[in-house]
C-alpha positions as CSV (number, residue, x, y, z in Angstrom):
1,M,182.7,-26.6,22.1
2,I,181.4,-29.7,23.6
3,P,177.7,-30.6,22.0
4,Y,174.8,-30.6,24.4
5,M,173.5,-33.7,25.3
6,D,170.6,-34.7,27.3
7,P,171.5,-34.3,31.3
8,A,170.3,-38.1,32.0
9,Q,172.5,-39.3,28.9
10,E,175.4,-37.1,30.2
11,S,175.4,-38.9,33.4
12,L,174.8,-42.6,31.9
13,R,177.7,-41.5,29.1
14,Y,179.9,-39.5,31.5
15,P,179.3,-40.9,35.2
16,I,181.9,-38.9,36.9
17,G,181.9,-35.9,34.4
18,R,183.8,-35.3,31.6
19,F,187.8,-34.8,31.7
20,V,188.8,-30.9,32.2
21,A,192.6,-30.8,31.6
22,P,194.1,-27.8,33.5
23,A,196.4,-25.4,30.8
24,T,199.4,-26.3,33.0
25,P,199.1,-29.1,35.7
26,S,200.8,-28.6,38.8
27,A,203.5,-31.4,39.7
28,E,201.3,-32.7,42.3
29,Q,198.4,-32.9,40.0
30,V,200.7,-35.0,37.9
31,A,201.9,-37.2,40.7
32,G,198.3,-37.8,41.6
33,W,197.4,-38.5,38.1
34,V,200.2,-41.4,38.0
35,E,199.4,-43.0,41.2
36,E,195.6,-43.2,40.3
37,I,197.1,-44.7,36.7
38,A,199.1,-47.2,39.2
39,A,195.8,-47.7,41.2
40,L,193.5,-48.8,38.3
41,P,194.4,-52.4,37.6
42,G,193.3,-53.2,41.4
43,E,190.0,-50.7,40.8
44,L,189.0,-52.9,37.6
45,R,189.5,-55.9,39.1
46,A,187.6,-54.9,42.6
47,A,184.7,-53.7,40.0
48,V,184.4,-57.0,38.1
49,E,185.0,-59.5,40.9
50,G,182.4,-62.1,41.0
51,L,180.5,-61.0,38.3
52,S,178.5,-63.4,36.4
53,K,178.5,-63.9,32.6
54,E,175.0,-62.7,32.3
55,Q,176.6,-59.0,34.5
56,L,179.5,-59.1,32.3
57,D,177.5,-59.0,29.3
58,T,175.3,-56.4,30.4
59,P,175.8,-53.0,28.4
60,Y,176.6,-50.1,31.1
61,R,174.1,-48.1,29.5
62,E,171.3,-48.6,26.2
63,G,173.3,-48.7,23.4
64,G,176.5,-48.8,25.1
65,W,179.3,-51.3,25.3
66,T,179.0,-54.5,27.7
67,V,180.9,-54.8,31.3
68,R,183.1,-57.3,29.1
69,Q,183.6,-54.9,26.4
70,V,184.4,-52.2,28.8
71,V,187.3,-54.0,30.3
72,H,189.1,-55.0,27.0
73,H,188.5,-51.6,25.8
74,V,190.3,-50.3,28.8
75,A,193.4,-52.9,28.2
76,D,193.2,-51.9,24.1
77,S,192.9,-47.9,24.9
78,H,195.9,-48.1,27.8
79,L,198.2,-50.0,25.5
80,N,197.6,-47.3,22.5
81,A,198.1,-44.5,25.2
82,Y,201.4,-46.1,26.7
83,C,202.8,-46.5,23.2
84,R,201.7,-43.1,22.4
85,L,203.8,-41.9,25.6
86,R,206.8,-43.4,24.4
87,I,206.8,-42.4,21.0
88,A,206.3,-38.7,22.3
89,L,208.9,-39.4,24.8
90,T,211.5,-40.7,21.7
91,E,210.5,-38.8,18.6
92,K,210.8,-35.5,17.8
93,D,207.5,-33.6,17.3
94,P,205.4,-37.0,16.4
95,T,202.2,-37.9,15.2
96,V,200.7,-40.7,16.9
97,R,198.6,-43.5,15.0
98,Q,194.9,-43.5,16.0
99,Y,192.4,-46.5,15.9
100,D,189.1,-47.2,15.2
101,E,187.8,-48.1,19.4
102,A,184.6,-49.0,18.6
103,A,185.5,-51.7,15.8
104,W,188.5,-52.9,18.2
105,A,185.1,-53.8,20.9
106,E,183.2,-55.7,18.2
107,L,185.8,-58.0,17.8
108,P,185.3,-61.2,18.7
109,D,188.0,-61.5,21.6
110,A,186.1,-58.5,23.2
111,R,182.8,-59.2,22.8
112,S,183.1,-62.4,24.2
113,G,187.1,-63.7,25.4
114,P,187.6,-63.9,29.0
115,I,188.4,-60.4,31.0
116,A,191.1,-62.3,32.7
117,V,193.6,-62.0,29.9
118,S,193.0,-57.7,29.9
119,L,193.2,-57.3,34.1
120,A,196.4,-59.3,33.5
121,L,197.3,-56.8,30.6
122,V,196.3,-54.1,32.8
123,D,198.4,-55.1,35.6
124,A,201.5,-55.4,33.6
125,L,201.0,-52.4,31.7
126,H,200.0,-50.0,34.8
127,A,203.2,-51.1,36.5
128,R,205.4,-50.2,33.5
129,W,203.4,-46.9,32.8
130,A,203.6,-45.6,36.4
131,A,206.9,-46.6,36.7
132,L,207.7,-44.7,33.6
133,A,205.8,-41.6,34.8
134,R,207.5,-41.2,37.9
135,T,210.8,-41.0,35.9
136,L,210.0,-38.0,33.8
137,T,211.3,-34.6,34.3
138,P,209.2,-31.5,34.3
139,E,210.8,-31.1,30.4
140,Q,209.7,-34.6,29.4
141,L,205.9,-34.1,30.8
142,R,206.0,-30.6,28.8
143,I,206.5,-32.4,25.5
144,V,204.0,-32.3,22.6
145,F,202.5,-34.7,20.5
146,R,200.1,-34.8,17.5
147,H,197.3,-37.1,17.5
148,P,195.0,-36.9,14.1
149,E,191.5,-36.6,16.0
150,H,192.5,-33.3,18.1
151,R,193.0,-30.1,16.7
152,E,195.2,-29.0,19.6
153,P,198.3,-30.7,20.1
154,M,198.8,-33.1,23.2
155,V,201.2,-32.8,25.5
156,V,202.5,-35.5,28.1
157,D,201.3,-33.9,31.5
158,R,197.6,-33.8,30.2
159,T,197.8,-36.8,28.8
160,L,199.0,-38.8,31.9
161,G,195.7,-36.6,33.5
162,M,193.4,-37.8,30.8
163,Y,194.0,-41.7,31.1
164,A,193.7,-41.4,34.6
165,W,190.6,-40.2,34.4
166,H,189.2,-42.7,31.7
167,G,190.4,-45.5,34.2
168,K,187.9,-44.1,36.7
169,H,185.5,-43.4,33.9
170,H,185.1,-46.9,32.6
171,V,185.3,-48.3,36.1
172,A,182.0,-46.3,36.8
173,H,180.4,-47.7,33.9
174,I,181.1,-51.2,35.0
175,T,179.9,-50.1,38.8
176,S,176.9,-48.3,37.4
177,A,175.9,-51.3,35.1
178,V,176.4,-54.1,37.8
179,L,175.0,-52.3,40.9
180,P,171.0,-52.3,39.2
181,L,171.7,-56.2,38.4
182,A,172.7,-56.7,42.0
183,T,169.6,-55.6,43.8
């Protein structure tokens, strides 16, 4: 059950809405998600292109991360997701590691480091991720793994959908933080 959140806060926190996974995604849905994963690096670059230091250091909402932290978070989060996918594909009934994303976002490289490093990481990572995901068989897409923060087991196909959404979600955070500064 999703806890109640004030609608204004909900739209700032989830500008494209929350991810809702279908119980059994179709092959077309999965293929679409893989293409969204492949497209994210370009969308992320376009969202931050030409931003000033002031814009990069602007939070996307009150109490939220800065645009810079969001870019670094996408790289961190998607790197972890890619590793988890590979673990799910190569180990039997694995439990993957969690990490403290809020603490990672407060480390000096995420708070003040150049975003070019994370953009390059996302470029390379998503090229590998999409290439691997395009080769997955229907059986591999249904592989289950466990994550300590989730009650229900995770499934490879729905996880691809979640991260396709996650990338678009954070691009929307960036554009919503930057647009008010541009006017």
